[in-house]
C-alpha beads as a LAMMPS data file, in Angstrom:
LAMMPS data file: protein, C-alpha beads

391 atoms
390 bonds

1 atom types
1 bond types

-500.0 500.0 xlo xhi
-500.0 500.0 ylo yhi
-500.0 500.0 zlo zhi

Masses

1 110.0

Atoms # bond

1 1 1 0.110 0.039 -0.233
2 1 1 1.248 3.400 -0.705
3 1 1 0.132 6.883 0.667
4 1 1 1.180 10.173 -0.265
5 1 1 3.037 12.444 2.126
6 1 1 4.204 16.193 2.159
7 1 1 8.137 16.322 2.499
8 1 1 9.609 19.498 3.652
9 1 1 13.376 20.471 2.695
10 1 1 15.784 22.112 5.221
11 1 1 17.041 25.029 3.537
12 1 1 19.579 27.526 5.174
13 1 1 18.020 30.714 6.288
14 1 1 17.488 33.172 3.856
15 1 1 17.751 30.600 1.031
16 1 1 14.814 30.243 -1.539
17 1 1 12.296 27.460 -0.777
18 1 1 11.370 25.162 -3.684
19 1 1 7.658 24.500 -4.327
20 1 1 6.232 21.477 -2.152
21 1 1 6.538 18.262 -3.593
22 1 1 5.145 14.833 -3.131
23 1 1 6.889 11.573 -2.521
24 1 1 4.823 8.312 -2.681
25 1 1 5.985 7.235 0.897
26 1 1 7.475 3.582 1.174
27 1 1 5.659 2.226 4.110
28 1 1 6.232 -1.733 3.548
29 1 1 9.222 -3.257 4.368
30 1 1 11.883 -3.141 1.944
31 1 1 12.509 -6.848 2.015
32 1 1 8.815 -7.471 1.029
33 1 1 7.382 -8.553 -2.344
34 1 1 7.164 -6.354 -4.897
35 1 1 4.250 -4.187 -5.639
36 1 1 2.678 -5.876 -8.697
37 1 1 -0.803 -4.288 -8.824
38 1 1 -1.510 -4.187 -12.743
39 1 1 -2.544 -7.472 -14.893
40 1 1 0.701 -7.526 -17.070
41 1 1 0.451 -8.997 -20.800
42 1 1 2.091 -12.045 -22.102
43 1 1 5.563 -11.487 -21.460
44 1 1 6.524 -12.043 -24.866
45 1 1 4.044 -10.394 -26.644
46 1 1 5.451 -6.614 -27.628
47 1 1 1.836 -5.353 -28.237
48 1 1 1.005 -5.831 -24.303
49 1 1 4.051 -5.835 -22.678
50 1 1 3.931 -3.585 -19.474
51 1 1 7.396 -1.554 -19.237
52 1 1 8.341 0.131 -15.907
53 1 1 11.158 2.801 -16.566
54 1 1 13.145 3.198 -13.252
55 1 1 14.889 6.802 -12.552
56 1 1 17.569 6.892 -10.111
57 1 1 18.393 10.449 -9.637
58 1 1 19.771 12.949 -7.458
59 1 1 20.479 16.627 -8.455
60 1 1 19.429 16.317 -11.716
61 1 1 17.157 19.375 -12.149
62 1 1 18.905 20.429 -15.194
63 1 1 17.712 17.295 -17.273
64 1 1 14.991 15.719 -15.850
65 1 1 12.131 17.732 -17.344
66 1 1 13.560 16.933 -21.020
67 1 1 13.881 13.225 -19.893
68 1 1 10.531 13.185 -18.314
69 1 1 8.912 14.839 -21.712
70 1 1 10.815 12.367 -23.857
71 1 1 9.707 9.245 -21.967
72 1 1 6.041 10.399 -22.141
73 1 1 6.095 11.298 -25.552
74 1 1 6.974 7.626 -26.371
75 1 1 4.924 6.044 -29.124
76 1 1 3.466 3.374 -26.189
77 1 1 0.149 3.076 -24.778
78 1 1 0.219 4.872 -21.847
79 1 1 -1.697 2.201 -19.870
80 1 1 1.438 -0.055 -20.729
81 1 1 4.209 1.814 -19.014
82 1 1 5.201 3.907 -16.145
83 1 1 7.842 6.079 -15.138
84 1 1 9.209 5.478 -11.401
85 1 1 11.540 8.465 -10.516
86 1 1 13.282 7.460 -7.286
87 1 1 15.232 10.823 -5.767
88 1 1 18.136 10.950 -3.658
89 1 1 17.293 13.416 -1.426
90 1 1 18.382 16.080 -4.132
91 1 1 19.192 19.784 -2.723
92 1 1 18.202 21.105 -6.335
93 1 1 14.844 21.329 -7.630
94 1 1 14.668 18.000 -9.139
95 1 1 11.846 16.352 -6.800
96 1 1 9.827 19.673 -7.221
97 1 1 9.834 19.572 -11.102
98 1 1 9.485 15.635 -10.727
99 1 1 6.114 16.069 -8.765
100 1 1 4.696 18.540 -11.385
101 1 1 4.714 16.012 -13.878
102 1 1 3.464 13.340 -11.472
103 1 1 0.546 15.588 -10.804
104 1 1 -0.440 15.616 -14.423
105 1 1 0.370 12.059 -15.555
106 1 1 -0.746 8.913 -13.731
107 1 1 1.993 6.518 -14.920
108 1 1 4.729 9.177 -13.361
109 1 1 5.678 8.450 -9.619
110 1 1 7.878 9.925 -7.568
111 1 1 9.739 7.845 -4.387
112 1 1 12.178 9.116 -1.858
113 1 1 15.799 7.506 -1.305
114 1 1 16.856 8.261 1.915
115 1 1 19.954 6.195 1.476
116 1 1 21.039 7.953 -1.609
117 1 1 22.801 5.335 -3.233
118 1 1 22.107 4.321 -7.013
119 1 1 21.878 0.568 -5.708
120 1 1 19.251 1.476 -3.148
121 1 1 17.080 3.744 -5.592
122 1 1 16.998 0.846 -8.232
123 1 1 15.883 -1.495 -5.618
124 1 1 13.122 0.659 -4.476
125 1 1 11.951 1.007 -7.792
126 1 1 12.178 -2.421 -8.792
127 1 1 9.975 -3.406 -5.599
128 1 1 7.046 -0.819 -6.332
129 1 1 7.632 -1.635 -10.240
130 1 1 4.500 -3.229 -11.710
131 1 1 5.781 -4.120 -15.380
132 1 1 6.478 -7.213 -16.759
133 1 1 10.118 -5.694 -17.366
134 1 1 11.824 -2.544 -15.692
135 1 1 14.656 -0.544 -17.625
136 1 1 16.772 1.651 -15.525
137 1 1 17.196 5.056 -17.145
138 1 1 20.003 7.545 -15.996
139 1 1 18.633 11.084 -15.141
140 1 1 21.227 12.735 -17.180
141 1 1 20.631 11.132 -20.445
142 1 1 18.538 11.959 -23.495
143 1 1 16.168 9.613 -25.524
144 1 1 15.922 10.906 -29.006
145 1 1 13.936 7.534 -30.579
146 1 1 9.860 7.844 -30.027
147 1 1 9.674 4.348 -30.138
148 1 1 12.116 3.658 -27.535
149 1 1 9.805 1.624 -25.612
150 1 1 8.733 -0.306 -28.494
151 1 1 12.129 -1.235 -29.387
152 1 1 12.724 -2.332 -25.956
153 1 1 9.353 -4.803 -26.258
154 1 1 10.364 -5.887 -29.665
155 1 1 13.676 -7.062 -28.500
156 1 1 12.616 -8.923 -25.762
157 1 1 10.118 -10.563 -27.856
158 1 1 11.997 -11.181 -30.699
159 1 1 14.897 -12.212 -28.842
160 1 1 13.601 -14.551 -25.680
161 1 1 16.485 -12.845 -23.903
162 1 1 16.086 -12.555 -20.147
163 1 1 18.079 -9.039 -20.046
164 1 1 18.517 -6.338 -22.717
165 1 1 22.210 -4.364 -23.414
166 1 1 22.601 -1.186 -25.135
167 1 1 25.290 0.511 -26.063
168 1 1 26.275 4.089 -24.131
169 1 1 26.695 6.706 -26.823
170 1 1 28.004 10.431 -25.477
171 1 1 26.197 13.302 -26.472
172 1 1 28.414 16.201 -27.474
173 1 1 25.651 18.009 -29.658
174 1 1 25.903 21.264 -27.350
175 1 1 29.300 20.016 -25.500
176 1 1 32.234 21.779 -24.594
177 1 1 35.767 20.792 -25.639
178 1 1 36.652 19.660 -22.624
179 1 1 33.361 17.498 -22.772
180 1 1 33.750 16.249 -26.159
181 1 1 37.469 15.292 -25.145
182 1 1 36.012 13.397 -22.248
183 1 1 33.475 11.782 -24.693
184 1 1 35.994 10.644 -27.294
185 1 1 38.360 9.364 -24.354
186 1 1 35.779 7.503 -22.697
187 1 1 34.594 5.849 -26.178
188 1 1 38.176 4.591 -27.333
189 1 1 39.711 1.415 -26.030
190 1 1 42.201 3.374 -24.336
191 1 1 39.515 5.163 -21.808
192 1 1 37.573 2.390 -21.448
193 1 1 37.640 -1.483 -20.622
194 1 1 38.835 -3.150 -23.487
195 1 1 36.221 -6.149 -22.861
196 1 1 33.163 -3.946 -22.824
197 1 1 30.650 -3.971 -25.413
198 1 1 29.311 -0.543 -24.401
199 1 1 30.968 1.158 -27.394
200 1 1 29.701 -1.592 -29.933
201 1 1 27.339 -1.207 -32.459
202 1 1 26.703 -4.906 -33.482
203 1 1 23.394 -6.634 -32.155
204 1 1 24.159 -10.215 -30.540
205 1 1 24.111 -12.231 -27.464
206 1 1 26.871 -10.846 -24.854
207 1 1 27.481 -11.090 -21.586
208 1 1 25.275 -9.012 -19.020
209 1 1 28.501 -7.621 -17.404
210 1 1 28.590 -3.572 -18.103
211 1 1 25.763 -3.357 -20.857
212 1 1 22.162 -4.702 -19.627
213 1 1 20.003 -2.152 -18.363
214 1 1 16.669 -3.702 -18.925
215 1 1 15.202 -7.212 -16.817
216 1 1 12.527 -9.165 -16.769
217 1 1 10.857 -9.331 -13.869
218 1 1 12.165 -12.834 -13.421
219 1 1 15.571 -12.125 -13.521
220 1 1 15.088 -10.583 -9.860
221 1 1 13.438 -13.616 -8.576
222 1 1 16.459 -15.927 -9.672
223 1 1 19.509 -13.662 -8.687
224 1 1 18.169 -11.151 -6.296
225 1 1 18.189 -7.234 -6.232
226 1 1 21.062 -4.749 -6.386
227 1 1 23.652 -5.151 -3.525
228 1 1 23.315 -1.920 -1.614
229 1 1 26.961 -2.369 -0.140
230 1 1 28.016 -1.011 -3.586
231 1 1 28.019 2.775 -4.065
232 1 1 29.464 2.272 -7.724
233 1 1 29.411 -0.788 -10.117
234 1 1 26.177 -1.855 -8.567
235 1 1 25.252 -2.780 -12.115
236 1 1 28.162 -4.666 -12.824
237 1 1 27.642 -6.556 -9.977
238 1 1 24.085 -7.284 -10.543
239 1 1 24.896 -8.035 -14.174
240 1 1 27.785 -10.329 -13.048
241 1 1 24.807 -12.666 -11.143
242 1 1 22.904 -12.693 -14.507
243 1 1 26.064 -13.657 -16.259
244 1 1 27.013 -16.523 -13.442
245 1 1 22.900 -17.669 -13.341
246 1 1 23.237 -18.827 -17.233
247 1 1 20.843 -16.114 -18.060
248 1 1 21.027 -14.655 -22.008
249 1 1 21.793 -10.909 -22.516
250 1 1 20.523 -9.424 -26.159
251 1 1 22.609 -6.426 -26.860
252 1 1 21.069 -4.039 -29.336
253 1 1 21.679 -0.585 -30.574
254 1 1 17.811 0.178 -30.966
255 1 1 17.605 0.813 -27.610
256 1 1 20.507 3.357 -26.882
257 1 1 20.291 6.547 -25.082
258 1 1 22.433 9.608 -25.507
259 1 1 24.609 10.414 -22.270
260 1 1 25.707 13.890 -21.285
261 1 1 29.657 13.358 -20.833
262 1 1 30.988 14.743 -17.437
263 1 1 31.449 18.632 -17.437
264 1 1 34.778 19.302 -16.406
265 1 1 37.956 17.253 -15.427
266 1 1 37.234 17.537 -11.415
267 1 1 33.453 15.407 -11.734
268 1 1 35.489 12.649 -14.122
269 1 1 38.027 12.368 -11.315
270 1 1 35.485 11.810 -8.575
271 1 1 33.736 9.581 -11.142
272 1 1 36.729 7.097 -12.009
273 1 1 37.884 7.174 -8.309
274 1 1 34.160 5.772 -7.142
275 1 1 34.752 3.205 -10.398
276 1 1 38.327 2.165 -9.197
277 1 1 36.434 1.516 -5.889
278 1 1 33.614 -0.500 -7.363
279 1 1 36.092 -2.572 -9.225
280 1 1 38.085 -3.929 -5.977
281 1 1 34.633 -4.313 -4.156
282 1 1 33.572 -6.241 -7.019
283 1 1 36.621 -8.290 -6.762
284 1 1 36.576 -8.719 -3.343
285 1 1 33.298 -10.216 -3.508
286 1 1 33.690 -12.182 -6.958
287 1 1 37.484 -13.059 -7.047
288 1 1 36.544 -14.709 -10.632
289 1 1 36.100 -11.139 -12.014
290 1 1 39.781 -10.291 -11.854
291 1 1 41.446 -9.233 -15.025
292 1 1 44.677 -7.749 -15.588
293 1 1 42.939 -4.878 -17.757
294 1 1 40.900 -3.917 -15.139
295 1 1 43.943 -3.317 -12.623
296 1 1 46.309 -1.480 -14.872
297 1 1 45.801 2.038 -13.741
298 1 1 46.552 0.374 -9.947
299 1 1 49.652 -0.583 -11.228
300 1 1 50.310 2.504 -13.127
301 1 1 49.503 4.828 -10.151
302 1 1 52.173 2.533 -7.949
303 1 1 54.516 2.668 -10.574
304 1 1 54.329 6.492 -11.142
305 1 1 54.487 7.040 -7.072
306 1 1 57.184 4.066 -5.902
307 1 1 59.218 5.120 -9.523
308 1 1 60.324 8.310 -7.835
309 1 1 62.480 6.929 -4.748
310 1 1 63.425 3.743 -6.664
311 1 1 64.991 6.003 -9.523
312 1 1 67.106 7.887 -6.545
313 1 1 68.353 4.377 -5.502
314 1 1 69.363 3.123 -8.892
315 1 1 70.385 4.821 -11.982
316 1 1 68.838 1.624 -13.969
317 1 1 65.565 1.837 -12.327
318 1 1 65.616 5.778 -13.284
319 1 1 66.240 4.444 -16.768
320 1 1 63.145 1.668 -16.508
321 1 1 60.943 4.594 -14.972
322 1 1 61.698 7.379 -17.441
323 1 1 61.410 4.851 -20.380
324 1 1 58.134 3.525 -18.882
325 1 1 56.733 7.467 -18.581
326 1 1 57.828 7.942 -22.100
327 1 1 56.309 4.996 -23.677
328 1 1 52.860 6.174 -21.862
329 1 1 53.185 9.380 -23.183
330 1 1 53.897 8.271 -26.597
331 1 1 51.052 6.076 -26.695
332 1 1 48.624 8.783 -25.238
333 1 1 49.851 11.480 -27.844
334 1 1 49.168 9.007 -30.833
335 1 1 46.238 8.051 -29.457
336 1 1 45.117 11.832 -29.178
337 1 1 46.257 12.760 -32.606
338 1 1 44.549 9.869 -33.859
339 1 1 41.419 10.416 -32.315
340 1 1 41.477 14.166 -33.357
341 1 1 41.837 13.188 -36.932
342 1 1 39.251 11.156 -36.887
343 1 1 36.920 13.572 -35.273
344 1 1 37.992 16.454 -37.764
345 1 1 38.833 18.366 -34.050
346 1 1 42.317 19.153 -33.703
347 1 1 41.776 21.025 -30.924
348 1 1 40.643 17.653 -28.712
349 1 1 44.681 16.726 -28.970
350 1 1 45.339 19.518 -26.867
351 1 1 42.891 18.215 -23.891
352 1 1 43.046 14.105 -24.771
353 1 1 46.092 13.557 -23.186
354 1 1 45.059 15.331 -19.931
355 1 1 41.884 13.506 -20.109
356 1 1 43.771 10.101 -20.450
357 1 1 45.926 10.547 -17.509
358 1 1 42.630 11.829 -15.281
359 1 1 41.276 8.584 -16.205
360 1 1 43.837 6.299 -15.610
361 1 1 45.175 7.689 -12.486
362 1 1 41.749 8.409 -10.931
363 1 1 40.967 4.529 -11.649
364 1 1 44.105 3.473 -10.184
365 1 1 43.586 5.890 -7.172
366 1 1 40.431 4.264 -5.988
367 1 1 41.194 0.658 -6.569
368 1 1 44.133 1.309 -4.400
369 1 1 42.293 3.328 -1.708
370 1 1 39.746 0.760 -1.648
371 1 1 42.708 -1.857 -1.223
372 1 1 44.036 -0.299 1.609
373 1 1 41.070 1.093 3.315
374 1 1 37.781 -0.440 2.397
375 1 1 34.373 1.427 2.173
376 1 1 32.321 0.752 5.308
377 1 1 29.137 0.780 3.370
378 1 1 27.810 -2.541 4.292
379 1 1 24.236 -2.388 5.018
380 1 1 22.317 -4.507 2.505
381 1 1 18.527 -4.733 2.172
382 1 1 16.790 -7.469 0.883
383 1 1 17.852 -10.534 -0.699
384 1 1 21.181 -10.356 -2.673
385 1 1 21.692 -13.985 -3.860
386 1 1 24.857 -15.167 -5.723
387 1 1 23.553 -17.069 -8.089
388 1 1 24.252 -20.766 -9.251
389 1 1 25.579 -21.199 -12.497
390 1 1 23.330 -23.525 -14.560
391 1 1 24.134 -25.889 -16.991

Bonds

1 1 1 2
2 1 2 3
3 1 3 4
4 1 4 5
5 1 5 6
6 1 6 7
7 1 7 8
8 1 8 9
9 1 9 10
10 1 10 11
11 1 11 12
12 1 12 13
13 1 13 14
14 1 14 15
15 1 15 16
16 1 16 17
17 1 17 18
18 1 18 19
19 1 19 20
20 1 20 21
21 1 21 22
22 1 22 23
23 1 23 24
24 1 24 25
25 1 25 26
26 1 26 27
27 1 27 28
28 1 28 29
29 1 29 30
30 1 30 31
31 1 31 32
32 1 32 33
33 1 33 34
34 1 34 35
35 1 35 36
36 1 36 37
37 1 37 38
38 1 38 39
39 1 39 40
40 1 40 41
41 1 41 42
42 1 42 43
43 1 43 44
44 1 44 45
45 1 45 46
46 1 46 47
47 1 47 48
48 1 48 49
49 1 49 50
50 1 50 51
51 1 51 52
52 1 52 53
53 1 53 54
54 1 54 55
55 1 55 56
56 1 56 57
57 1 57 58
58 1 58 59
59 1 59 60
60 1 60 61
61 1 61 62
62 1 62 63
63 1 63 64
64 1 64 65
65 1 65 66
66 1 66 67
67 1 67 68
68 1 68 69
69 1 69 70
70 1 70 71
71 1 71 72
72 1 72 73
73 1 73 74
74 1 74 75
75 1 75 76
76 1 76 77
77 1 77 78
78 1 78 79
79 1 79 80
80 1 80 81
81 1 81 82
82 1 82 83
83 1 83 84
84 1 84 85
85 1 85 86
86 1 86 87
87 1 87 88
88 1 88 89
89 1 89 90
90 1 90 91
91 1 91 92
92 1 92 93
93 1 93 94
94 1 94 95
95 1 95 96
96 1 96 97
97 1 97 98
98 1 98 99
99 1 99 100
100 1 100 101
101 1 101 102
102 1 102 103
103 1 103 104
104 1 104 105
105 1 105 106
106 1 106 107
107 1 107 108
108 1 108 109
109 1 109 110
110 1 110 111
111 1 111 112
112 1 112 113
113 1 113 114
114 1 114 115
115 1 115 116
116 1 116 117
117 1 117 118
118 1 118 119
119 1 119 120
120 1 120 121
121 1 121 122
122 1 122 123
123 1 123 124
124 1 124 125
125 1 125 126
126 1 126 127
127 1 127 128
128 1 128 129
129 1 129 130
130 1 130 131
131 1 131 132
132 1 132 133
133 1 133 134
134 1 134 135
135 1 135 136
136 1 136 137
137 1 137 138
138 1 138 139
139 1 139 140
140 1 140 141
141 1 141 142
142 1 142 143
143 1 143 144
144 1 144 145
145 1 145 146
146 1 146 147
147 1 147 148
148 1 148 149
149 1 149 150
150 1 150 151
151 1 151 152
152 1 152 153
153 1 153 154
154 1 154 155
155 1 155 156
156 1 156 157
157 1 157 158
158 1 158 159
159 1 159 160
160 1 160 161
161 1 161 162
162 1 162 163
163 1 163 164
164 1 164 165
165 1 165 166
166 1 166 167
167 1 167 168
168 1 168 169
169 1 169 170
170 1 170 171
171 1 171 172
172 1 172 173
173 1 173 174
174 1 174 175
175 1 175 176
176 1 176 177
177 1 177 178
178 1 178 179
179 1 179 180
180 1 180 181
181 1 181 182
182 1 182 183
183 1 183 184
184 1 184 185
185 1 185 186
186 1 186 187
187 1 187 188
188 1 188 189
189 1 189 190
190 1 190 191
191 1 191 192
192 1 192 193
193 1 193 194
194 1 194 195
195 1 195 196
196 1 196 197
197 1 197 198
198 1 198 199
199 1 199 200
200 1 200 201
201 1 201 202
202 1 202 203
203 1 203 204
204 1 204 205
205 1 205 206
206 1 206 207
207 1 207 208
208 1 208 209
209 1 209 210
210 1 210 211
211 1 211 212
212 1 212 213
213 1 213 214
214 1 214 215
215 1 215 216
216 1 216 217
217 1 217 218
218 1 218 219
219 1 219 220
220 1 220 221
221 1 221 222
222 1 222 223
223 1 223 224
224 1 224 225
225 1 225 226
226 1 226 227
227 1 227 228
228 1 228 229
229 1 229 230
230 1 230 231
231 1 231 232
232 1 232 233
233 1 233 234
234 1 234 235
235 1 235 236
236 1 236 237
237 1 237 238
238 1 238 239
239 1 239 240
240 1 240 241
241 1 241 242
242 1 242 243
243 1 243 244
244 1 244 245
245 1 245 246
246 1 246 247
247 1 247 248
248 1 248 249
249 1 249 250
250 1 250 251
251 1 251 252
252 1 252 253
253 1 253 254
254 1 254 255
255 1 255 256
256 1 256 257
257 1 257 258
258 1 258 259
259 1 259 260
260 1 260 261
261 1 261 262
262 1 262 263
263 1 263 264
264 1 264 265
265 1 265 266
266 1 266 267
267 1 267 268
268 1 268 269
269 1 269 270
270 1 270 271
271 1 271 272
272 1 272 273
273 1 273 274
274 1 274 275
275 1 275 276
276 1 276 277
277 1 277 278
278 1 278 279
279 1 279 280
280 1 280 281
281 1 281 282
282 1 282 283
283 1 283 284
284 1 284 285
285 1 285 286
286 1 286 287
287 1 287 288
288 1 288 289
289 1 289 290
290 1 290 291
291 1 291 292
292 1 292 293
293 1 293 294
294 1 294 295
295 1 295 296
296 1 296 297
297 1 297 298
298 1 298 299
299 1 299 300
300 1 300 301
301 1 301 302
302 1 302 303
303 1 303 304
304 1 304 305
305 1 305 306
306 1 306 307
307 1 307 308
308 1 308 309
309 1 309 310
310 1 310 311
311 1 311 312
312 1 312 313
313 1 313 314
314 1 314 315
315 1 315 316
316 1 316 317
317 1 317 318
318 1 318 319
319 1 319 320
320 1 320 321
321 1 321 322
322 1 322 323
323 1 323 324
324 1 324 325
325 1 325 326
326 1 326 327
327 1 327 328
328 1 328 329
329 1 329 330
330 1 330 331
331 1 331 332
332 1 332 333
333 1 333 334
334 1 334 335
335 1 335 336
336 1 336 337
337 1 337 338
338 1 338 339
339 1 339 340
340 1 340 341
341 1 341 342
342 1 342 343
343 1 343 344
344 1 344 345
345 1 345 346
346 1 346 347
347 1 347 348
348 1 348 349
349 1 349 350
350 1 350 351
351 1 351 352
352 1 352 353
353 1 353 354
354 1 354 355
355 1 355 356
356 1 356 357
357 1 357 358
358 1 358 359
359 1 359 360
360 1 360 361
361 1 361 362
362 1 362 363
363 1 363 364
364 1 364 365
365 1 365 366
366 1 366 367
367 1 367 368
368 1 368 369
369 1 369 370
370 1 370 371
371 1 371 372
372 1 372 373
373 1 373 374
374 1 374 375
375 1 375 376
376 1 376 377
377 1 377 378
378 1 378 379
379 1 379 380
380 1 380 381
381 1 381 382
382 1 382 383
383 1 383 384
384 1 384 385
385 1 385 386
386 1 386 387
387 1 387 388
388 1 388 389
389 1 389 390
390 1 390 391
């Protein structure tokens, strides 16, 4: 059962108060069965498939109105989809803006996420979703295809897959040069894990890994929910359980959305620190996720720091250290020039070396920080099962 409540936000004296907004208050235990009150259509009938779009957000006031407008404009029966926004106690006008949409549209609902974690937000959304399938949508993305929901339903119907994966192109239509450089770097093999399909364009069955975003309800019944001890890489951890359970993921560019790249190097650095920590947390939980490519950034940071005193001790080690730095600089500069020429924008060549350095260094620092001092986020809500591998 859901009830409405007014939630006031604490503001500093003299600060403008946003208009009141409404949360659908969660009054059932978080480990209760999900609220599945609508009668879904046949799970493989793309004409009747009920889709729940879950938006975990926090401080997305700059993007949320555009995203909700695009979702509501979908060429899909409004009675067959819902939008669940789970707000992590935003300090901007995000909840107020969402509440305006919820007042006008019965298929838009707003929930509060007091833990603020994306993993917790996803679980709140899943447990209150009424759909046959759920799709996770980030608040800072753009959906420019009015048949996007149709494409999701069609992909489930035609593939018979348990979940769907999609590429993650970065929207640079109104981007600054720095954002374009970040987008170009993140979509290259030097700036992203080489085993990921996230920048692929070929429809195919792939590991869920870093690409799965849409799931049949049966997936949660089989492998559990998102692990709330993760504040980064919670999607990868969940998708790893899907792969381990032997479930199938169909990758299709037809359900791609455009993501807005980070606006500056500082926010990129913070993002990659979290990703680095999340990767180590994943390794700690699943040792079989270790790969050399994942932890090369940590080795890079260790070498970068440790090479200085070792170079003082030994001239030979100094040669190795300087040689390694020279090789790294050569690879980065060649990659930067190649990307700039491909994008027909030589200004990118000025930023790309620094962007690559931030990506590699922040990822490595995050991994080392998690190794040395593990995060204390250990509260886990609801069933998080390590699924048994089938077959």
